[in-house]
Every structure is written in structure tokens, then in C-alpha cells.
N, C-alpha and C positions, 0 to 999 in steps of 0.2 A: 330774723328765724325764731331766736329765741322769744322774743316779746310778739308774736304772733301765734306762736304756740302757748303762752301765755293767757292771751286775750281768750284762745279758743277753749282752754279749759276753766278759765273763770264762767264764760257764758255756759259752758255744759253744765257747770255746778250752779248757776243760779236756778238755770231750768229745770235742775231734777229739785232743788230745794223747790222753788215755786209750785211745782206738779205734786208737791206732797204736802203741801199745806192748801187746805179749802178753804174760801172764804163766801159763807151764802153772795148769792147775785154778784160774785166779781164782775167788772166790767174789763173787755178788751181794748189795750192800746190804741190799735190800729181804729176800731168803731169810734171811742169816745174820745181821742185828741188830734188835735194838729199840730206837727212839729213847726214850729213857728220862725226860730232865726237859729242862727249857727251852724248853717248848712249839715256837712255830715257828722258834726260834734253830736247830734240829737240821733237816737236810735232807738227803734222797736224793732224786739228780737222775739225770739221764745213763740213763736203764733202767736205772737201780739198781747202775751201775758209779764214781757220785760220792756223796762225804757230804760236808757242810762240818757245824761248829759255831761259833757265833759267841756274843759274849760282849758284854753291854753294861750301862748300870749297873743295870739291875734283876734282871737274870741270866745265870748261863750257860748251857751245855747238855750234855746227855751222849748215850751209847747204850751197849748191852751186847749180848754173842753169845746166839743164842737156845740154843748148845750149849755144854755144857762139855766141856773136855778134859783127859786124863791123860796127859801126856805128847805130844811131839810136836815141830812145826815152827811158829810162825805168822809171818806178812810181813805188813806192811800200807805201802804209800807213805804219806808225809805231806808235805805244804806249808805250813808253819807260819805262824802271825800276820809279817806285813811292819811293816815301820814302827817306830813306837815302841811296841815290845808289854811297855815296862816293867810290873811288878805283876800279868799275866796267865802261867797255866800252863798247860799242853797236856800233860794226864797221860795215858797209853797203858799199860795193866796188865793182867795177869791176876792173879786173884782167886778163893780160897773164901769162904765166908761163917763167920758164928761167931767167939767170941773168940778161939782158936786158929786162925786161921785162915793159908793160906799165900799168898803173894802176891810177883808179879817185875814192877817198876816199871819204866818207862821216863817221866820227865817234865822237860817242855821248858818251863826257866825265863826269861822274857823280859827284854830289856833295850832299853836307850835307844837309838833310830837309831845305826847306825853302830858297835855296840857288840855282840860276840858273845854268841848264847844260849850257857846252859850246861846241858848235858844232866846230870839228876839221875838217878843207878841206884840202886834200895834192892830188897831180899829180905827180907821176913820169912815164918820158918818156925814154925809153932805160936804165932803170934801176938805173935811177936819180932822186931823190924825191928833198925834201926840199923847196918843193913849198907851204908852210903852211899859212893859212888863218884861221883866228877863228871870232867866233859871239857868240853873245848871240842871243837866240831867244824871239819873242817878245809876246809868249803866253806861259803856261807850257804844254811841252811836253808829260806829264805824264797822264793829265788827260782825255785828247782824242786822235785818232788818227790823224795824219796830213801825208800830202802827200809832199815826198822827192825824188824828181826825177832829173837825167842827161839827158841833150841833148848832142849828139856827133854825129859833122859831122864835114867834110873836114876844114872848117872855123873855128870851136870855137869850145869849151867845156863850157856849161852853168852849173850850179847848180842850182838848182829850190828848195824852200820850201814853198807848196799850191799855186803853180804855179806864185810863186814871184822869180826872180833872185835875187841869191845873191852874185853870182861870175861867171868871164866870163876868161876862157883862150882863147885866142885869137892865132891863128896860124899864128905866128913868124916866117916861116923857110927863109921868105924873107931876114931876118938880122941875120941867123944862129940859129935860137933857133929850136932844134928837137919838132916835135909833133906827138901825137900817130895819127896814120892812115893805118896801115900795120898788125898790131896783133889785129886778134879779141880774146875778152875776153870774162869770163864768169863771172855772178853774183857770189859775196860771202858775207855772214854776218855771223856774232858771235858775243857771247855775253861772256865775258871773263875778269879775274880779272888781274890789270897792277896798283894796289896799289902803285909800287913803284914811278910813275909818272903822274899817270891822275888826281888827285885831290892835286891842289895846289904845285905840282912837289912833289908830294910823300909824305907830311907833314901829311896828311889826310888817313889814312889808311882803309880798307875795315872791316867792323862791321859783322862780319859773325854770328850774335846775329840775322840778318835782313835777313837772308838767308832762302831759295832761293830767286833771283832777276830773275825776269821774266819779258822778253820783248814782243809785240805782233805783231805780221804783219797780212796785209789784201791786197786786189784790187793789186795784182801786176800785171803789164800791161808792154809790152813792143812791141813798135814800130820799125820796122826797115826797111832796105833799099828792095824797090822791084825793080830794077833798077836803075838809074843816083841819086845820093844824090846830086844835084849839084843845084836844084829848089830854087826860093825863094817864100816868101810868107811873111804875116804879123803878125800874133800871134802867140803864143806857145800853140796850140791845134792842136789835131788830126794829118794828116800827116806835120802840118807844121813846124814840130821840125829841116825839111831840109834848112830852110831860113837861109841866110847868114850873117844878123844883127838883135840886138835889135830895135825893133820899139821904136817911144819916151815916149809911156806910161812905157814900160819894161825897158828904158834905166832909167828914172824919180823913179820907185820901188826900180832900185838896187842902186842909188845914196841913195834912203831913206834908204837902208838898212846897205851900208858902212858907213854912216854918224851916224848913229845912234847906231848898232849893232856890228858894227868890232872891235873886239878886240886887234888882232893882225893880221900885214899883212907882210910878208917877203920883201915884194917892200918898204918899209918904215924903215925896220930893220937898223939904221946907224951902230949900233955896231956889228951886223952881217956880214955887207958890208960897212967897213970902208973906202974903198978906189973906188968901184964903184957897182951901183945893178945890176943883172942879166940883161940880154940885154931885155927880154920881160919885164920887169919893166919901161925901159926906151922906150921900144918901144909902 
């Protein structure tokens, strides 16, 4: 009974918080997404404004968008698994289908209580990945909702956290680097057990006595092309995701994140690339 009461109080609190924060063109999870696996571990509530994924010893859970997207800005607010989340992974990504698929990844690697999450980012282009960058966050992502965004246009892909760019993958087709621009992608998210590798390389296992593990989502928003995607503008807001370059302020924020919070970059991994770095790193 106490557990049920606590869950009802949490649902009420999340619903109230969601109603107090307005996001332009915010979507409705009933209209925009399908719950694809995990049975009742994936839930939509709050009139379609909130979604939760849970993981227990039997199964994780996941959802996917009803629509496919080719270029745009995708935002969602996430509140990650609190407490001892070691061994768990909350994945939020865009992906096409097939062996030559394209993919843009956010993966949140859980940790023991008091230790930080690792934000793992990656890109697959024509079925080839291996473009990992990892970051600590400058806040506790389990205490409140934070916004995680992807800007994808023909010039670049930008990963953002609370509207701060943390990573940019530029179109380097001029030097022979493939760029995802032909395959529409759906949005996917899942919460699953990956304790064979997720926390300290698999040394720390999932503590199932803490299950179920739950992550919460709200304020999904998608802005997509309504014609040409070649226009330029000055800041990351509204329809301005189509601009071709970061402005000076965004470049400073990007440098700040990469200087202070980046913990792995494939473009500087000499052990992995002892002879020559990938062309996009040199470019």
C-alpha cells in the first residue's frame, strides 16, 4: 500500500510540474509514440504529457516514434534513474533500418549512488559506428528534468544538453567521410540491463534489490523541414536549427563542455588509431 501511495504521489507531482512548464509545439506521447516492448513497464500518463520506462529482472522497456524524420531538431526532457543505477542504460536515439543504417545516439550509463552518470554519444553512418564521445554532466540528471536535443541538417549534427552544444559532427563529404542525409530516421528510447559493460567496463553489476529502475520523459518536441533546409540564422531556437554554423556564444559553450566534461574522444585515442586518425577528426 505504501509503495502504491508513493507511486501515485510521484505521478501527481510530475503531472503538476509538466503543466507548469510550457514548451512551444510540445507533442503528445499518445499521438507521437508507440510503446513497443516491455509490456506494462512502459507507461503513458498525465493525459499524454508524461511517459515512463522501467526495468526489472525480467525485462526492460522501450518506445518508438510513429513518424520518421529527415532533418530537424528533436527535443525531449528526461529524468534519469535515481539512486544506484549501476548496470542500467537509458538510450535515446534516432535510427533508420537495415544493415547500412544511420543512427544518432544518446546513451546514459548508470552508476552507483553518488557517482556520476556517463553520457555516451555515437554516430553510425551507412552501418558504420565507432565515433564515440563521452561526457560527465554538470548537474545531477536524476533530480530534475533536463532537455536533450539533436539538431540534424545537411551541414552538421549537433548534440545539445539544456540547449548547450556538447558535440558537433560536421558534413565532411568533401574529404570522403559519409554523412547521414538520405535515410529518414525514427526516434527510439529504451531502458535496459547492460551490466556486462555499462558501469566500469562491467565490473559493477546491477543491484536487482533496487528494482524497478524507472526513467521519466516529458515535453517531446520535433521541428522538421517545411521546404529547403539550407537557410541560415544565428541561434539554436525555433526554426533556426537550419543554420549552417554555430555562433560565437555556442562555440564558447561547446569549448567549455569539451574542456571540462569530456572524458573520452575517439578523435584523440592514439591506442585505437596508432597510425592515423579518422578523416573527420583530421578535417
